Backbone as numpy.savetxt, mean C-alpha at the origin, in Angstrom:
# Nx Ny Nz CAx CAy CAz Cx Cy Cz
29.36 -13.80 8.93 28.52 -12.68 9.34 28.19 -11.82 8.13
26.92 -11.41 7.99 26.52 -10.68 6.79 26.94 -9.21 6.86
27.10 -8.61 5.69 27.29 -7.17 5.62 25.96 -6.45 5.80
24.90 -7.02 5.21 23.56 -6.43 5.27 22.59 -7.49 5.79
21.72 -7.08 6.69 20.65 -7.96 7.18 19.31 -7.32 6.84
18.42 -8.11 6.26 17.08 -7.64 5.92 16.11 -8.34 6.86
15.40 -7.57 7.64 14.47 -8.11 8.63 13.04 -7.86 8.17
12.31 -8.95 7.94 10.97 -8.85 7.38 11.07 -8.87 5.87
10.85 -10.03 5.27 11.14 -10.18 3.84 9.91 -9.88 3.00
9.56 -8.60 2.91 8.50 -8.17 2.01 9.00 -8.28 0.57
8.11 -8.27 -0.42 8.58 -8.29 -1.81 9.58 -7.18 -2.12
9.37 -6.01 -1.54 10.30 -4.90 -1.77 11.65 -5.19 -1.13
11.65 -5.74 0.08 12.90 -6.08 0.75 13.66 -7.17 0.01
12.94 -8.18 -0.47 13.57 -9.26 -1.23 14.17 -8.72 -2.52
13.42 -7.85 -3.20 13.93 -7.26 -4.44 15.18 -6.43 -4.18
15.21 -5.71 -3.06 16.38 -4.91 -2.71 17.58 -5.81 -2.44
17.36 -6.91 -1.72 18.45 -7.85 -1.47 19.01 -8.43 -2.75
18.13 -8.79 -3.67 18.59 -9.36 -4.94 19.36 -8.33 -5.75
18.86 -7.08 -5.74 19.55 -6.03 -6.49 20.93 -5.74 -5.92
21.06 -5.74 -4.59 22.35 -5.50 -3.95 23.33 -6.61 -4.33
22.89 -7.85 -4.23 23.79 -8.97 -4.52 24.24 -9.00 -5.97
23.36 -8.55 -6.88 23.73 -8.56 -8.29 24.55 -7.34 -8.69
24.52 -6.29 -7.87 25.21 -5.05 -8.23 26.54 -4.86 -7.54
26.70 -5.43 -6.34 27.90 -5.20 -5.54 28.62 -6.53 -5.34
29.83 -6.61 -5.87 30.60 -7.83 -5.74 31.11 -8.03 -4.31
31.01 -9.26 -3.83 31.60 -9.61 -2.56 30.79 -9.24 -1.34
29.59 -8.71 -1.50 28.79 -8.34 -0.35 27.89 -9.52 0.04
27.71 -9.71 1.33 26.87 -10.80 1.80 25.59 -10.24 2.42
24.47 -10.89 2.12 23.16 -10.43 2.57 22.43 -11.59 3.24
22.04 -11.38 4.48 21.22 -12.35 5.20 19.85 -11.75 5.45
18.88 -12.61 5.71 17.54 -12.11 5.95 16.78 -13.01 6.90
15.80 -12.40 7.56 14.93 -13.17 8.46 13.49 -12.74 8.26
12.61 -13.74 8.25 11.18 -13.50 8.21 10.51 -14.53 9.12
9.47 -14.14 9.85 8.78 -15.12 10.71 8.32 -16.35 9.94
8.04 -16.19 8.66 7.68 -17.33 7.82 8.97 -17.89 7.21
9.42 -19.00 7.72 10.70 -19.55 7.27 10.68 -19.93 5.79
9.50 -20.28 5.27 9.41 -20.63 3.85 9.74 -19.42 2.97
9.37 -18.24 3.42 9.71 -17.03 2.67 11.22 -16.85 2.60
11.90 -17.09 3.72 13.36 -17.01 3.74 14.01 -18.01 2.80
13.50 -19.24 2.80 14.07 -20.26 1.92 13.90 -19.87 0.45
12.73 -19.38 0.10 12.51 -18.98 -1.29 13.42 -17.81 -1.67
13.65 -16.88 -0.73 14.53 -15.75 -1.02 15.96 -16.21 -1.30
16.42 -17.23 -0.59 17.74 -17.80 -0.85 17.75 -18.49 -2.21
16.72 -19.27 -2.49 16.65 -20.02 -3.74 16.62 -19.11 -4.96
16.00 -17.93 -4.83 15.88 -17.01 -5.96 17.03 -16.01 -6.04
18.02 -16.15 -5.15 19.20 -15.31 -5.24 19.11 -13.98 -4.53
18.09 -13.78 -3.71 17.97 -12.50 -3.00 18.84 -12.46 -1.75
19.13 -13.63 -1.17 19.89 -13.72 0.07 20.98 -14.76 -0.05
22.03 -14.57 0.73 23.02 -15.62 0.89 22.56 -16.64 1.93
21.84 -16.16 2.93 21.44 -17.03 4.03 20.16 -16.48 4.65
19.34 -17.39 5.18 18.11 -17.00 5.87 18.03 -17.78 7.18
18.75 -17.32 8.21 18.73 -18.01 9.50 17.31 -18.09 10.07
17.14 -19.00 11.00 15.82 -19.19 11.60 15.53 -18.21 12.72
16.47 -17.35 13.06 16.23 -16.36 14.11 16.71 -15.00 13.65
16.04 -13.96 14.13 16.47 -12.61 13.80 17.85 -12.33 14.38
18.14 -12.87 15.57 19.44 -12.64 16.20 20.57 -13.15 15.31
20.38 -14.33 14.72 21.43 -14.88 13.85 21.59 -14.06 12.58
20.49 -13.57 12.02 20.58 -12.76 10.81 21.26 -11.43 11.07
21.07 -10.88 12.28 21.61 -9.57 12.62 23.07 -9.61 13.08
23.55 -10.76 13.47 24.88 -10.86 14.05 25.95 -10.34 13.10
26.64 -9.28 13.49 27.75 -8.74 12.71 27.35 -7.83 11.57
26.04 -7.60 11.35 25.62 -6.79 10.21 26.05 -5.33 10.39
26.51 -4.74 9.30 26.88 -3.32 9.31 25.70 -2.43 8.95
24.79 -2.95 8.14 23.60 -2.22 7.71 22.40 -3.14 7.85
21.36 -2.65 8.48 20.13 -3.43 8.68 19.00 -2.74 7.93
18.26 -3.51 7.14 17.11 -2.99 6.39 15.86 -3.61 6.97
15.02 -2.78 7.56 13.73 -3.24 8.08 12.73 -3.19 6.94
12.15 -4.35 6.59 11.20 -4.42 5.49 9.98 -5.23 5.88
9.49 -4.97 7.07 8.32 -5.67 7.58 7.06 -4.87 7.28
5.87 -5.46 7.46 4.65 -4.65 7.40 4.69 -3.53 8.43
4.04 -2.44 8.11 4.07 -1.28 9.01 3.54 -1.63 10.39
2.52 -2.48 10.46 1.90 -2.80 11.74 2.84 -3.56 12.68
3.85 -4.23 12.14 4.79 -4.98 12.98 6.15 -4.31 13.07
6.29 -3.11 12.51 7.60 -2.45 12.46 8.10 -2.05 13.84
7.21 -1.64 14.73 7.64 -1.24 16.07 8.28 -2.40 16.81
7.66 -3.57 16.77 8.23 -4.75 17.42 9.53 -5.17 16.75
9.58 -5.05 15.43 10.80 -5.42 14.71 11.96 -4.51 15.11
11.70 -3.23 15.30 12.76 -2.32 15.73 13.25 -2.66 17.13
12.35 -3.10 17.98 12.77 -3.52 19.33 13.73 -4.70 19.25
13.43 -5.66 18.38 14.30 -6.83 18.20 15.64 -6.40 17.61
15.61 -5.50 16.63 16.85 -5.00 16.03 17.69 -4.30 17.09
17.05 -3.48 17.92 17.79 -2.78 18.97 18.42 -3.73 19.96
17.83 -4.90 20.14 18.35 -5.86 21.11 19.49 -6.69 20.55
19.43 -7.03 19.25 20.39 -8.01 18.71 21.35 -7.46 17.67
21.11 -6.29 17.09 22.03 -5.75 16.09 23.29 -5.22 16.77
24.41 -5.23 16.07 25.66 -4.72 16.66 25.58 -3.24 16.98
26.23 -2.83 18.03 26.28 -1.42 18.38 26.99 -0.65 17.28
26.45 0.50 16.93 27.07 1.33 15.92 26.61 1.05 14.51
25.75 0.05 14.31 25.31 -0.25 12.94 24.27 0.78 12.47
24.04 0.79 11.19 23.08 1.71 10.58 21.79 0.94 10.31
20.65 1.56 10.67 19.35 0.95 10.44 18.60 1.80 9.43
18.04 1.16 8.41 17.17 1.83 7.47 15.94 0.97 7.27
15.04 1.38 6.39 13.80 0.63 6.23 13.24 0.84 4.84
12.15 0.11 4.54 11.40 0.30 3.29 9.92 0.50 3.57
9.56 0.80 4.81 8.15 0.92 5.21 7.50 2.15 4.57
6.17 2.14 4.41 5.52 3.22 3.66 5.45 4.55 4.37
5.42 4.58 5.71 5.33 5.84 6.43 6.58 6.06 7.27
7.02 7.30 7.38 8.27 7.59 8.08 8.09 8.23 9.44
7.07 9.06 9.64 6.90 9.70 10.94 6.79 8.67 12.07
5.97 7.62 11.93 5.94 6.62 13.01 7.24 5.86 13.14
7.92 5.59 12.02 9.19 4.87 12.10 10.23 5.67 12.86
10.31 6.97 12.61 11.27 7.80 13.32 10.98 7.80 14.82
9.70 7.86 15.16 9.35 7.85 16.59 9.67 6.51 17.23
9.33 5.41 16.55 9.60 4.09 17.11 11.10 3.83 17.20
11.85 4.31 16.21 13.31 4.11 16.25 13.90 4.83 17.45
13.41 6.03 17.73 13.91 6.76 18.90 13.59 6.03 20.19
12.44 5.38 20.23 12.02 4.68 21.44 12.67 3.31 21.58
12.93 2.63 20.47 13.34 1.22 20.52 14.85 1.00 20.37
15.53 1.90 19.66 16.94 1.67 19.38 17.82 2.32 20.44
18.87 1.63 20.87 19.76 2.21 21.88 20.67 3.28 21.27
21.28 4.06 22.14 22.25 5.04 21.67 23.37 4.32 20.93
23.82 4.93 19.86 24.89 4.33 19.07 24.41 3.69 17.80
23.11 3.38 17.72 22.54 2.90 16.46 21.93 4.08 15.74
22.12 4.12 14.43 21.72 5.28 13.65 20.60 4.89 12.68
19.45 5.56 12.80 18.32 5.25 11.92 18.21 6.30 10.82
18.15 5.80 9.59 17.96 6.65 8.42 16.83 6.03 7.60
15.67 6.68 7.62 14.54 6.14 6.87 14.82 6.12 5.38
14.32 5.10 4.72 14.50 4.97 3.28 13.26 4.40 2.63
13.05 4.75 1.38 11.89 4.23 0.67 12.14 4.21 -0.83
12.52 3.03 -1.38 12.56 2.92 -2.83 11.15 3.12 -3.39
11.04 3.84 -4.47 9.72 4.04 -5.06 9.15 2.67 -5.43
7.96 2.34 -4.92 7.44 0.97 -5.11 7.18 0.65 -6.58
7.42 -0.59 -6.92 6.97 -1.14 -8.18 6.61 -2.60 -7.91
6.01 -3.25 -8.85 5.56 -4.62 -8.64 6.71 -5.57 -8.89
7.06 -6.36 -7.88 8.14 -7.32 -8.00 7.55 -8.73 -7.92
7.74 -9.52 -8.95 7.29 -10.90 -8.91 8.41 -11.77 -8.36
8.04 -12.81 -7.65 9.03 -13.66 -6.98 9.96 -14.30 -8.01
11.25 -14.17 -7.79 12.22 -14.80 -8.67 12.57 -13.96 -9.89
11.86 -12.85 -10.11 12.12 -12.03 -11.29 13.36 -11.18 -11.07
13.93 -10.72 -12.15 15.09 -9.84 -12.07 14.69 -8.53 -11.38
15.42 -8.15 -10.35 15.10 -6.93 -9.61 15.95 -5.79 -10.15
15.31 -4.73 -10.56 16.02 -3.57 -11.08 15.44 -2.30 -10.50
16.31 -1.50 -9.90 15.92 -0.19 -9.40 16.51 0.91 -10.27
17.06 0.53 -11.42 17.71 1.50 -12.29 16.74 2.61 -12.67
17.17 3.86 -12.42 16.38 5.00 -12.81 15.23 5.34 -11.89
15.04 4.56 -10.81 13.95 4.87 -9.88 14.44 5.87 -8.83
13.49 6.47 -8.14 13.80 7.40 -7.07 13.86 6.64 -5.73
14.66 7.16 -4.82 14.84 6.51 -3.52 14.80 7.62 -2.46
13.69 7.70 -1.74 13.54 8.74 -0.72 14.37 8.40 0.51
15.03 9.41 1.06 15.86 9.22 2.26 15.42 10.25 3.30
15.10 9.75 4.50 14.58 10.60 5.57 15.38 10.30 6.84
16.46 11.01 7.09 17.29 10.72 8.26 16.60 11.12 9.57
16.90 10.38 10.63 16.46 10.80 11.95 17.33 11.97 12.42
16.88 12.65 13.45 17.60 13.83 13.94 18.96 13.47 14.50
19.14 12.23 14.96 20.40 11.82 15.59 21.30 11.00 14.67
20.89 10.80 13.42 21.70 9.99 12.50 22.99 10.72 12.15
24.08 9.99 12.14 25.37 10.58 11.79 25.47 10.79 10.29
26.42 11.64 9.90 26.65 11.84 8.48 27.09 10.57 7.79
27.87 9.74 8.48 28.30 8.47 7.90 27.12 7.54 7.66
26.15 7.57 8.58 24.97 6.72 8.41 24.15 7.16 7.20
23.99 8.46 7.04 23.25 8.97 5.89 23.98 8.59 4.60
25.31 8.70 4.61 26.09 8.32 3.43 25.95 6.83 3.13
25.83 6.00 4.15 25.70 4.55 3.93 24.39 4.24 3.22
23.29 4.88 3.64 22.00 4.60 3.01 21.94 5.22 1.62
22.54 6.41 1.46 22.63 7.01 0.14 23.43 6.12 -0.80
24.51 5.54 -0.27 25.32 4.62 -1.07 24.55 3.37 -1.46
23.71 2.86 -0.56 22.87 1.71 -0.88 21.96 2.03 -2.06
21.32 3.21 -2.00 20.43 3.60 -3.09 21.17 3.68 -4.42
22.34 4.29 -4.40 23.11 4.44 -5.63 23.63 3.09 -6.12
23.96 2.21 -5.19 24.51 0.91 -5.57 23.52 0.08 -6.38
22.23 0.25 -6.11 21.23 -0.53 -6.86 20.70 0.25 -8.06
21.30 1.40 -8.36 20.94 2.15 -9.55 19.86 3.19 -9.36
19.45 3.45 -8.11 18.40 4.42 -7.85 19.00 5.81 -7.63
18.12 6.81 -7.67 18.53 8.20 -7.45 18.02 8.66 -6.09
18.92 8.86 -5.11 18.46 9.28 -3.78 18.03 10.74 -3.76
16.99 11.03 -3.00 16.59 12.40 -2.75 16.05 12.49 -1.33
16.13 13.68 -0.75 15.83 13.86 0.67 14.48 14.54 0.85
13.75 14.06 1.86 12.44 14.59 2.18 12.27 14.71 3.68
11.41 15.63 4.08 10.94 15.69 5.46 9.94 14.56 5.66
9.91 13.99 6.87 9.05 12.83 7.13 7.58 13.14 6.89
7.11 14.29 7.36 5.70 14.63 7.18 5.36 14.81 5.71
6.26 15.44 4.97 6.04 15.63 3.54 6.00 14.28 2.83
6.96 13.42 3.16 7.00 12.09 2.57 5.68 11.35 2.83
5.22 11.36 4.08 4.03 10.60 4.44 2.79 11.16 3.75
2.72 12.48 3.59 1.59 13.07 2.88 1.53 12.57 1.45
2.69 12.52 0.79 2.72 12.08 -0.60 2.38 10.60 -0.71
2.82 9.80 0.26 2.51 8.36 0.24 1.03 8.13 0.49
0.45 8.89 1.41 -1.00 8.77 1.65 -1.75 9.06 0.36
-1.29 10.08 -0.37 -1.96 10.47 -1.61 -1.82 9.42 -2.71
-0.64 8.81 -2.82 -0.39 7.93 -3.97 -0.54 6.45 -3.67
-0.50 6.07 -2.39 -0.61 4.66 -2.04 -1.96 4.33 -1.41
-2.39 5.13 -0.44 -3.61 4.81 0.31 -4.86 5.35 -0.35
-4.81 6.59 -0.84 -6.00 7.20 -1.41 -6.55 6.40 -2.60
-5.71 5.93 -3.54 -6.27 5.14 -4.65 -6.94 3.85 -4.17
-6.41 3.23 -3.12 -7.03 2.01 -2.62 -8.37 2.31 -1.94
-8.41 3.43 -1.21 -9.67 3.83 -0.60 -10.71 4.14 -1.68
-10.30 4.86 -2.72 -11.21 5.19 -3.81 -11.70 3.94 -4.52
-10.79 2.99 -4.75 -11.19 1.75 -5.40 -12.18 0.98 -4.54
-11.90 0.91 -3.23 -12.82 0.22 -2.33 -14.18 0.88 -2.30
-14.20 2.23 -2.30 -15.47 2.94 -2.30 -16.25 2.68 -3.57
-15.55 2.62 -4.71 -16.23 2.33 -5.97 -16.83 0.93 -5.96
-16.05 -0.03 -5.47 -16.55 -1.41 -5.40 -17.76 -1.49 -4.47
-17.68 -0.82 -3.32 -18.80 -0.86 -2.37 -20.04 -0.18 -2.95
-19.85 0.95 -3.63 -20.99 1.66 -4.20 -21.76 0.79 -5.19
-21.02 -0.02 -5.95 -21.66 -0.87 -6.95 -22.21 -2.15 -6.31
-21.36 -2.83 -5.53 -21.77 -4.14 -5.01 -22.85 -4.05 -3.94
-22.99 -2.90 -3.29 -24.03 -2.74 -2.27 -25.35 -2.24 -2.86
-25.38 -2.01 -4.16 -26.61 -1.51 -4.77 -27.63 -2.64 -4.89
-28.90 -2.32 -4.93 -29.93 -3.37 -5.01 -29.92 -4.14 -6.32
-29.24 -3.62 -7.34 -29.21 -4.32 -8.64 -27.88 -5.04 -8.84
-27.10 -5.23 -7.77 -25.77 -5.81 -7.91 -25.78 -7.18 -8.58
-26.75 -8.03 -8.23 -26.74 -9.39 -8.78 -26.93 -9.39 -10.29
-27.53 -8.36 -10.81 -27.63 -8.23 -12.27 -26.41 -7.50 -12.83
-25.96 -6.47 -12.09 -24.81 -5.70 -12.57 -23.57 -6.57 -12.72
-23.39 -7.52 -11.80 -22.15 -8.30 -11.79 -21.98 -9.14 -13.05
-23.07 -9.36 -13.78 -22.95 -10.11 -15.03 -22.14 -9.35 -16.07
-22.05 -8.02 -15.89 -21.29 -7.19 -16.83 -19.95 -6.76 -16.25
-19.54 -7.37 -15.15 -18.28 -7.00 -14.52 -17.12 -7.26 -15.48
-16.30 -6.23 -15.67 -15.19 -6.35 -16.60 -13.85 -6.08 -15.95
-12.85 -5.78 -16.77 -11.48 -5.62 -16.27 -11.35 -4.44 -15.32
-12.05 -3.34 -15.58 -11.91 -2.17 -14.72 -12.38 -2.47 -13.30
-13.51 -3.15 -13.17 -14.02 -3.50 -11.84 -13.09 -4.51 -11.17
-12.57 -5.47 -11.93 -11.65 -6.45 -11.37 -10.37 -5.78 -10.87
-9.88 -4.79 -11.61 -8.70 -4.05 -11.17 -8.99 -3.28 -9.90
-10.18 -2.68 -9.81 -10.56 -1.98 -8.58 -10.61 -2.94 -7.40
-11.08 -4.14 -7.63 -11.09 -5.16 -6.57 -9.69 -5.47 -6.08
-8.76 -5.65 -7.03 -7.39 -5.97 -6.65 -6.75 -4.81 -5.89
-7.01 -3.60 -6.33 -6.46 -2.42 -5.65 -7.03 -2.29 -4.25
-8.34 -2.47 -4.11 -8.99 -2.34 -2.81 -8.50 -3.41 -1.84
-8.17 -4.59 -2.36 -7.74 -5.69 -1.50 -6.40 -5.41 -0.84
-5.64 -4.44 -1.36 -4.33 -4.11 -0.80 -4.43 -3.17 0.40
-5.63 -2.74 0.74 -5.82 -1.82 1.86 -5.82 -2.60 3.18
-4.88 -2.26 4.06 -4.72 -2.94 5.34 -5.34 -2.10 6.45
-6.37 -2.60 7.13 -6.99 -1.80 8.20 -6.01 -1.36 9.27
-5.03 -2.21 9.62 -4.07 -1.84 10.66 -3.20 -0.67 10.20
-2.86 -0.64 8.91 -2.07 0.47 8.41 -2.87 1.77 8.43
-4.15 1.67 8.06 -5.00 2.87 8.10 -5.11 3.40 9.52
-5.17 2.49 10.50 -5.23 2.93 11.90 -3.98 3.71 12.27
-2.82 3.26 11.78 -1.57 3.98 12.06 -1.57 5.33 11.37
-2.08 5.38 10.13 -2.18 6.65 9.42 -3.04 7.63 10.20
-4.18 7.15 10.68 -5.10 8.02 11.42 -4.48 8.49 12.73
-3.66 7.65 13.32 -3.02 8.02 14.58 -1.91 9.03 14.36
-1.15 8.86 13.29 0.05 9.66 13.09 -0.16 10.89 12.20
-1.09 10.83 11.28 -1.27 11.94 10.35 -2.74 12.17 10.05
-3.56 12.43 11.06 -5.01 12.56 10.81 -5.36 13.74 9.92
-4.68 14.89 10.11 -5.02 16.06 9.31 -4.65 15.85 7.85
-3.49 15.24 7.61 -3.07 14.97 6.25 -4.02 14.01 5.56
-4.38 12.95 6.27 -5.30 11.95 5.73 -6.64 12.61 5.40
-7.12 13.45 6.30 -8.40 14.11 6.10 -8.36 15.04 4.89
-7.26 15.76 4.73 -7.18 16.71 3.62 -7.21 15.99 2.28
-6.55 14.83 2.19 -6.58 14.08 0.93 -7.95 13.47 0.69
-8.63 13.03 1.75 -10.00 12.54 1.59 -10.91 13.65 1.10
-10.70 14.86 1.62 -11.49 16.00 1.17 -11.27 16.27 -0.32
-10.04 16.16 -0.75 -9.75 16.36 -2.18 -10.44 15.30 -3.02
-10.44 14.05 -2.54 -11.12 12.98 -3.26 -12.62 13.26 -3.34
-13.21 13.65 -2.20 -14.64 13.96 -2.18 -14.95 15.14 -3.10
-14.08 16.17 -3.08 -14.30 17.32 -3.93 -14.23 16.97 -5.41
-13.29 16.08 -5.77 -13.15 15.69 -7.16 -14.37 14.93 -7.66
-14.89 14.02 -6.84 -16.04 13.23 -7.28 -17.32 14.06 -7.26
-17.48 14.94 -6.28 -18.68 15.77 -6.26 -18.68 16.74 -7.42
-17.50 17.19 -7.84 -17.41 18.07 -8.99 -17.91 17.43 -10.26
-17.71 16.11 -10.40 -18.20 15.42 -11.58 -19.71 15.48 -11.64
-20.38 15.30 -10.50 -21.83 15.32 -10.47 -22.41 16.70 -10.70
-21.66 17.72 -10.31 -22.16 19.09 -10.45 -21.85 19.70 -11.80
-21.01 19.00 -12.56 -20.67 19.51 -13.88 -19.53 20.49 -13.88
-18.92 20.73 -12.70 -17.77 21.64 -12.63 -16.76 21.05 -11.68
-15.49 20.98 -12.06 -14.49 20.37 -11.19 -14.27 21.16 -9.92
-14.12 20.43 -8.82 -13.81 21.10 -7.56 -12.35 21.49 -7.55
-12.02 22.56 -6.86 -10.64 23.02 -6.79 -10.26 23.24 -5.33
-10.06 22.12 -4.59 -9.65 22.26 -3.20 -8.22 22.74 -3.11
-7.84 23.18 -1.92 -6.49 23.67 -1.70 -5.49 22.56 -1.94
-4.27 22.92 -2.29 -3.25 21.92 -2.57 -2.79 21.29 -1.27
-2.79 19.95 -1.23 -2.32 19.25 -0.03 -0.81 19.20 -0.05
-0.19 19.57 1.05 1.26 19.59 1.14 1.69 18.78 2.33
2.98 18.83 2.63 3.51 18.07 3.75 2.97 18.58 5.06
3.21 17.80 6.12 2.75 18.19 7.45 1.27 18.01 7.57
0.54 19.10 7.73 -0.89 19.04 7.93 -1.67 18.76 6.68
-1.01 18.62 5.52 -1.70 18.28 4.30 -2.11 19.53 3.54
-3.01 20.34 4.07 -3.39 21.59 3.42 -2.83 22.73 4.27
-3.55 23.12 5.27 -3.05 24.15 6.17 -3.52 23.84 7.58
-3.72 22.53 7.84 -4.22 22.11 9.14 -5.72 22.21 9.23
-6.38 22.63 8.13 -7.83 22.77 8.14 -8.43 21.77 7.17
-9.73 21.58 7.32 -10.42 20.63 6.47 -11.71 21.24 5.99
-12.20 20.72 4.87 -13.44 21.24 4.34 -14.51 20.17 4.40
-15.76 20.60 4.44 -16.87 19.67 4.28 -17.11 18.83 5.51
-17.91 17.75 5.30 -18.33 16.92 6.42 -17.23 16.07 6.98
-16.09 15.95 6.27 -15.03 15.10 6.78 -14.46 15.60 8.09
-14.55 16.91 8.37 -13.96 17.47 9.57 -14.61 16.90 10.82
-15.93 16.83 10.83 -16.61 16.29 12.01 -16.30 14.82 12.18
-16.18 14.10 11.06 -15.98 12.66 11.15 -14.58 12.31 11.62
-13.57 13.13 11.25 -12.19 12.75 11.52 -11.48 13.74 12.45
-12.22 14.64 13.10 -11.57 15.64 13.93 -10.74 14.99 15.03
-11.29 13.99 15.69 -10.56 13.26 16.72 -10.68 11.76 16.44
-9.91 11.27 15.48 -10.09 9.89 15.04 -9.69 8.90 16.13
-10.48 7.88 16.26 -10.15 6.75 17.12 -9.55 5.69 16.21
-8.22 5.54 16.27 -7.53 4.67 15.31 -8.02 3.24 15.41
-8.19 2.72 16.62 -8.62 1.33 16.78 -10.03 1.15 16.25
-10.90 2.11 16.54 -12.28 2.02 16.06 -12.34 2.12 14.54
-11.49 2.99 13.97 -11.44 3.13 12.52 -10.97 1.84 11.87
-9.97 1.20 12.44 -9.48 -0.06 11.90 -10.56 -1.14 11.97
-11.29 -1.17 13.09 -12.37 -2.15 13.24 -13.46 -1.92 12.20
-13.83 -0.63 12.02 -14.88 -0.31 11.06 -14.46 -0.66 9.65
-13.21 -0.36 9.29 -12.72 -0.67 7.96 -12.70 -2.18 7.74
-12.28 -2.94 8.76 -12.28 -4.40 8.64 -13.69 -4.93 8.41
-14.66 -4.33 9.11 -16.06 -4.74 8.92 -16.54 -4.45 7.50
-16.16 -3.26 6.99 -16.55 -2.91 5.63 -15.94 -3.88 4.61
-14.68 -4.22 4.83 -14.01 -5.14 3.90 -14.65 -6.52 3.98
-14.96 -6.98 5.20 -15.60 -8.29 5.37 -16.97 -8.31 4.68
-17.74 -7.22 4.85 -19.05 -7.15 4.19 -18.89 -7.16 2.68
-17.87 -6.45 2.18 -17.62 -6.45 0.74 -17.31 -7.84 0.23
-16.44 -8.56 0.97 -16.07 -9.92 0.56 -17.29 -10.82 0.54
-18.16 -10.68 1.55 -19.37 -11.50 1.60 -20.26 -11.23 0.39
-20.43 -9.95 0.04 -21.28 -9.62 -1.10 -20.69 -10.17 -2.39
-19.39 -10.01 -2.55 -18.76 -10.41 -3.81 -18.64 -11.92 -3.94
-18.70 -12.63 -2.82 -18.56 -14.09 -2.88 -19.88 -14.78 -3.15
-20.99 -14.04 -3.08 -22.29 -14.64 -3.41 -22.28 -15.09 -4.86
-22.75 -16.30 -5.07 -22.81 -16.80 -6.44 -23.83 -16.00 -7.23
-23.49 -15.63 -8.45 -24.46 -14.90 -9.26 -25.67 -15.77 -9.56
-26.84 -15.19 -9.70 -28.03 -16.00 -9.95 -27.94 -16.71 -11.28
-28.55 -17.89 -11.31 -28.61 -18.60 -12.58 -29.44 -17.79 -13.56
-29.07 -17.89 -14.83 -29.83 -17.13 -15.82 -31.27 -17.62 -15.85
-32.18 -16.70 -15.92 -33.59 -17.05 -15.96 -33.89 -17.84 -17.23
-34.84 -18.75 -17.17 -35.18 -19.49 -18.39 -35.63 -18.54 -19.49
-35.28 -18.91 -20.69 -35.62 -18.04 -21.82 -37.13 -17.91 -21.95
-37.56 -16.69 -22.17 -38.98 -16.47 -22.40 -39.34 -16.89 -23.82
-40.58 -17.22 -24.00 -41.04 -17.50 -25.35 -41.02 -16.19 -26.12
-40.24 -16.16 -27.17 -40.03 -14.90 -27.88 -40.80 -14.88 -29.20
-41.26 -13.69 -29.56 -41.88 -13.52 -30.86 -40.81 -13.51 -31.93
-41.17 -13.86 -33.12 -40.23 -13.77 -34.21 -39.97 -12.31 -34.54
-38.87 -12.08 -35.24 -38.51 -10.72 -35.60 -39.60 -10.08 -36.46
-40.15 -10.85 -37.39 -41.18 -10.30 -38.27 -42.44 -9.95 -37.51
-42.79 -10.78 -36.52 -44.00 -10.47 -35.77 -43.82 -9.23 -34.91
-42.59 -9.03 -34.42 -42.33 -7.81 -33.65 -42.52 -6.58 -34.51
-42.10 -6.67 -35.77 -42.22 -5.52 -36.67 -43.63 -5.35 -37.21
-44.29 -6.47 -37.51 -45.54 -6.41 -38.26 -46.76 -6.83 -37.46
-46.53 -7.21 -36.21 -47.62 -7.78 -35.44 -48.84 -6.89 -35.35
-48.66 -5.62 -34.98 -49.81 -4.72 -34.84 -50.52 -4.53 -36.18
-49.76 -4.36 -37.24 -50.38 -4.14 -38.56 -51.17 -5.36 -39.00
-50.52 -6.59 -38.80 -51.21 -7.81 -39.19 -52.46 -8.01 -38.35
-52.36 -7.69 -37.05 -53.52 -7.85 -36.19 -54.68 -6.97 -36.65
-54.39 -5.73 -36.98 -55.46 -4.82 -37.42 -56.03 -5.29 -38.73
-55.18 -5.79 -39.64 -55.68 -6.25 -40.92 -56.58 -7.46 -40.76
-56.17 -8.40 -39.88 -56.99 -9.59 -39.67 -58.33 -9.23 -39.06
-58.33 -8.23 -38.15 -59.61 -7.83 -37.56 -60.53 -7.21 -38.61
-59.94 -6.42 -39.53 -60.76 -5.82 -40.56 -61.34 -6.91 -41.49
-60.46 -7.89 -41.82 -60.94 -8.96 -42.70 -61.99 -9.82 -42.00
-61.86 -9.98 -40.67 -62.85 -10.77 -39.95 -64.17 -10.05 -39.89
């Protein structure tokens, strides 16, 4: 039976498992992912001791459970954890937003299980690479019913892998994540769309360089289902950060930087919004927003997948000397004629 079970083997969850196994002697880590190949690779690269084919087997006897699934499937994963994890165990996670996780944990987990939200500061983990959290920050967001021992267990996990734990309110945490994780991807997607939807795109793409390619990679990380959850759980915060983005870009065009109010935890600014974004997002329809974003991404992919036009055949060009002297020579020849 494992000491730690990781449910949903995201790159961050796999990296955490590898870091725990390399830092703490004698601890056993099991993991489960719906994609069994992911579990096998995690074992092969040293992130797990075992990757059973069922979540129930991975959870059996675990003292600490780490939920590391995509946000869109976290609610179902918590239901499974509540059904098969041992009574009294501690549940934590690595998901990007905490307000929905706290609500789902309250709804899905039985009495006696303690949920303490957690979030190692993200970094890029390549498969099989050495996982190091040394010197990184580790946000901890306990639920209202979590015991002191449960909070200490998750704090101990953070310290065991070399991270520095710090405590945040869920709304504050989510506001900062929206600003640093989602807003850059939205901005990158908007930049890509602004260029690729222009009537001169087929010519512009010939000059596409590293900056545009990086924007493409960043925009590709935007998940419509996650944005729908953001809109459902933190619409005011999301709107306030979008307003700041709009203010910053409009300030460039006007020649003077915009200075919107500082976005903070909870409502983001003060529960109010500026500009046209208020009408658009006052009562967001999360499902409709996700559908619209998916359509925008699909349209972007279609535009970017079009083959660039073949280069036009070279025109008959004048020589350099004729370009410089043509008019003068022409006038001289006419005079001589």
